[in-house]
N, C-alpha and C positions, 0 to 999 in steps of 0.2 A: 397242294392247296397253298401252303406257305410261300412257295416259290412264285406262284401266280400273284399272290397278294403283294409281294415285294416288287414284282415287275410293274404292277398297276401303280403302286405308290411311287415308283421311280419315274414312270412315264407321265403321270398326272400333272406334276408340277411343270414339266416341260410344255405340255399342252396349254395349261392355264396361264403360264407366264409369257407365252408367245406374244400376246398383245402388248404387254409391258415392255418387252425388249424392242418390239417394232416402234412403240411410242418413243422410247429413249433414243433409238437410232434416228428417227425422224426429227426429233428435237435437235440433236447434235448436228445433223446435216443441214437443217434450215437456219440454225443460229447465226452463222456468218452472213447469210443473205439478209436476215433481219437487221443485223448490226450495221451493215453497209447501207441498207435502205434508210434506217433511222438517221445515220450520219449525214447522208445526202439531204434528207429533209431539213435537218438542222442547219446545214451549211448553205443551202440555196434559199433564195427569196422568191416566193411565188409572184405571178403577175398581179394578183389581187392585192398582195401586200405592198408591192411597188406602187400600184395605183392609189392605195390608201395613204401611203407616205407622201406621194406627190400632191394629193388632195389636201392633206394637212398643211403642207408647205405653202400651197396656194392660198388657203384660208388665212394662214398666219400673215402672209404678205398683204392680203387684202385688208385685214384688220389693221395692220401697221399703216398702210396707205390711208385708210379712213381716219385714223387718229391724227396722222400728220396733216391731212386735209382740214380737219377741224381746227388744229392749232394754227394752220396757215390763215384760215378765215379770221380767227380772232386777232392774229398779229396784223393782218391787213386792215382790219377795222381800226385798231389802235394807231397804225401808221397813217391812215387817212385822217385821224384826229390830230396828227402832228407829232406823234411819238417817234423820234428818230431811232431809238433802240428797237422798237417794234418793227421798223422798216428793215433793219439789219437782220433781226430774227426771222422775218418773213422770207428774206433771201436765203438764209441758212436752211429754213424748212423746205423751200423750193428745191435746193440742192439735195437734201435728204430724200425728197420724193423722187427726184430724177434718179438718184442712186438706187433706191428701192425698186423702181420700175426696170432699171437695167440689170437688177439682180446682184448688185454689189453688196 
């Protein structure tokens, strides 16, 4: 009876720990794949992220053009009233608008 008890006590942990060993082996095997996948995600830009960035740049350019357009209108009004400095400023603003449209 004592020998059977020892045999059961020796075999029981092996049976009970089989799941733990399988889990550890599975984690060790899949870890490099997970690391490579995470690295690729961090290093690459998705299409939606690129679209969002392009949209932000377009809105920023449109805001800048709107601001320059308002400044140009004011400078042209003052130029029409005879202000020579305003005429020069209006020309500078036109050049800025052209540069902005060309993406410079």
